[in-house]
C-alpha positions in Angstrom: -2.8 -47.0 20.0 -6.3 -46.1 18.9 -8.3 -43.0 19.7 -10.7 -42.8 22.7 -14.4 -43.4 22.1 -13.5 -45.4 19.0 -14.2 -48.9 17.7 -11.7 -50.9 15.6 -12.2 -54.2 13.7 -9.1 -56.3 13.2 -9.5 -58.7 10.2 -7.2 -61.6 9.4 -6.8 -65.2 8.5 -5.7 -68.0 10.9 -2.0 -67.7 11.6 -1.7 -64.0 11.0 -1.2 -63.3 14.7 -4.4 -61.7 15.7 -4.4 -63.3 19.1 -0.9 -62.2 19.7 -1.8 -58.7 18.5 -4.8 -58.4 20.8 -2.7 -59.5 23.8 0.1 -57.1 22.7 -2.5 -54.3 22.6 -3.8 -55.2 26.0 -0.3 -55.4 27.5 0.7 -52.0 25.9 -2.4 -50.4 27.4 -1.6 -51.7 30.8 2.0 -50.5 30.6 0.6 -47.1 29.8 -1.6 -47.1 32.9 -4.9 -47.8 31.0 -7.6 -50.2 32.3 -8.5 -53.1 30.2 -11.4 -55.5 29.7 -10.3 -58.6 27.7 -13.1 -60.7 26.2 -11.9 -64.1 25.0 -14.1 -66.4 23.0 -11.4 -68.4 21.2 -9.0 -69.2 24.1 -9.1 -69.8 27.8 -8.0 -66.9 30.1 -4.8 -68.6 31.0 -3.7 -68.5 27.4 -4.2 -64.7 27.4 -2.2 -64.5 30.7 0.7 -66.5 29.3 0.8 -64.4 26.1 0.8 -61.2 28.0 3.7 -62.5 30.0 5.6 -62.8 26.7 5.0 -59.0 26.3 6.4 -58.2 29.7 3.1 -58.1 31.7 2.0 -60.2 34.7 -1.7 -60.1 33.9 -2.6 -61.7 37.3 -1.1 -58.8 39.2 -3.2 -56.3 37.2 -6.3 -58.5 37.7 -5.8 -58.4 41.5 -5.7 -54.6 41.3 -8.9 -54.5 39.1 -6.9 -52.8 36.3 -7.5 -55.9 34.0 -10.7 -58.0 33.9 -11.0 -61.2 31.8 -14.5 -61.9 30.4 -14.4 -65.6 29.7 -16.7 -66.7 26.8 -14.6 -69.8 26.1 -14.7 -72.1 29.1 -17.5 -74.7 29.1 -18.9 -77.0 31.8 -18.5 -76.9 35.6 -15.0 -75.6 36.4 -13.5 -73.7 39.2 -13.4 -70.0 38.4 -11.5 -67.4 40.4 -13.4 -64.3 41.6 -11.2 -62.1 39.3 -12.7 -63.7 36.1 -16.1 -62.9 34.8 -17.7 -65.9 33.0 -20.3 -65.9 30.3 -22.4 -69.0 30.8 -24.0 -69.1 27.4 -22.0 -67.6 24.5 -25.0 -67.7 22.3 -26.9 -65.4 24.6 -25.8 -62.1 23.2 -27.5 -60.1 25.8 -25.5 -61.9 28.5 -22.3 -61.1 26.6 -23.1 -57.4 26.7 -24.1 -57.7 30.4 -20.8 -59.3 31.3 -18.7 -56.8 29.3 -20.6 -54.1 31.2 -19.7 -55.8 34.5 -16.1 -55.8 33.4 -16.1 -52.1 32.7 -17.7 -51.4 36.1 -15.2 -53.7 37.8 -12.1 -51.9 36.4 -13.7 -48.6 37.5 -15.5 -47.4 34.4 -14.3 -44.7 32.0 -11.7 -44.5 30.5 -11.4 -48.2 29.6 -10.0 -50.3 26.7 -12.2 -53.3 25.7 -10.5 -56.0 23.6 -12.7 -58.7 22.1 -11.0 -61.8 20.6 -12.9 -62.8 18.6 -16.4 -62.2 17.4 -16.1 -65.1 14.9 -17.7 -67.8 17.1 -20.7 -65.5 17.7 -21.1 -64.8 14.1 -21.1 -68.5 13.2 -24.1 -69.1 15.5 -26.2 -66.1 14.6 -27.8 -64.5 11.5 -26.1 -61.5 10.0 -28.8 -59.0 11.0 -28.7 -60.1 14.6 -24.9 -59.8 14.7 -25.0 -56.4 13.1 -27.4 -55.3 15.9 -25.2 -56.9 18.6 -22.1 -55.2 17.3 -23.7 -51.8 17.1 -25.2 -52.2 20.6 -21.9 -53.4 22.1 -19.9 -50.7 20.3 -22.3 -47.9 21.4 -22.1 -49.1 25.0 -18.4 -49.4 25.1 -17.6 -46.1 23.4 -19.4 -44.3 26.2 -16.7 -45.5 28.5 -13.7 -45.8 26.2 -12.7 -47.7 23.1 -13.1 -51.2 21.7 -11.0 -53.4 19.5 -12.6 -56.6 18.0 -11.0 -59.3 15.9 -12.7 -61.5 13.3 -11.3 -64.4 11.2 -11.7 -63.7 7.5 -11.8 -67.4 6.4 -14.7 -68.2 8.6 -17.1 -65.5 7.3 -18.1 -64.4 3.8 -17.0 -61.1 2.3 -20.5 -59.7 2.8 -20.4 -60.6 6.5 -17.0 -59.0 6.9 -18.2 -55.9 5.1 -21.2 -55.7 7.4 -19.0 -55.7 10.5 -16.6 -53.2 8.9 -19.3 -50.7 8.2 -20.1 -50.3 11.9 -16.5 -49.8 12.9 -14.7 -46.5 13.2 -11.5 -48.1 12.1 -10.5 -51.3 10.2 -7.1 -53.0 10.5 -6.2 -56.0 8.3 -3.6 -58.7 8.8 -2.3 -61.3 6.3 0.5 -63.7 5.7 2.1 -64.2 2.3 3.3 -67.5 0.6 6.6 -67.2 2.6 4.6 -67.0 5.8 5.7 -63.4 6.4 3.2 -61.3 8.2 1.8 -57.9 7.0 -0.6 -55.4 8.5 -2.4 -52.3 7.1 -4.9 -49.8 8.3 -7.8 -49.8 5.8 -10.0 -47.2 7.5 -9.6 -44.8 10.4 -12.5 -42.4 10.8 -11.4 -38.7 10.8 -7.9 -39.5 9.7 -6.3 -39.6 6.2 -4.4 -42.8 5.8 -2.3 -44.6 3.2 -3.5 -48.2 3.2 -0.1 -49.9 2.5 0.8 -53.3 3.7 3.6 -53.1 6.3 5.6 -56.2 7.4 5.6 -56.9 11.1 6.7 -59.6 13.5 6.8 -60.4 17.2 10.4 -60.4 18.4 12.3 -60.4 21.6 13.1 -56.9 22.8 15.3 -56.6 25.9 14.4 -52.9 26.2 10.9 -53.8 27.3 11.8 -57.1 29.0 9.7 -59.2 26.7 8.5 -59.7 23.2 7.4 -56.7 21.1 5.6 -56.0 17.9 8.2 -54.8 15.5 7.3 -52.9 12.3 9.7 -53.8 9.5 9.0 -50.8 7.2 6.6 -50.3 4.2 6.2 -52.7 1.3 
């Protein structure tokens, strides 16, 4: 969906469907034969697996084949973890986060790989803007050597200046919103090297028998 050696920031409020979009993106990459590292800070790995099932993918099968690796930044405490899941012990240790993402990339076989990071919001809440800017630049530079990265961030949890700082280091920016009728919209605000028309386009996740699961359906331009 996005170019190789590229970084994309997905911005949206709660309820816009960013989690579903990230899982849809991962499922689409896997269906296309790509390798995926899914970093989850806001949900447990099983939530990602269940959502990918809705998009017609059995995530566990791909994990067993080392085509998909979950990097779990969400789970806390002493819990049983399977060998197929990479766990970040301290989400506030940004160096460890980068190390575990690197482990995931190596585990799936290296380049080319698609890294999906949902979301960077919990990290930004705990760290100063300058530190997060350095972290995002370091993570993006590392990932783009091996493939591409898509990160999500919640608009309501951060200031406009913080969002702008994250956007400035991304090659592409995609925005999601809901209107007063709870209809969902998406637009591409920036895509490096490509001329775009940043119009809001309605979208929804609907059952699609052709793909044996739920799909992201574009409704047409607004």
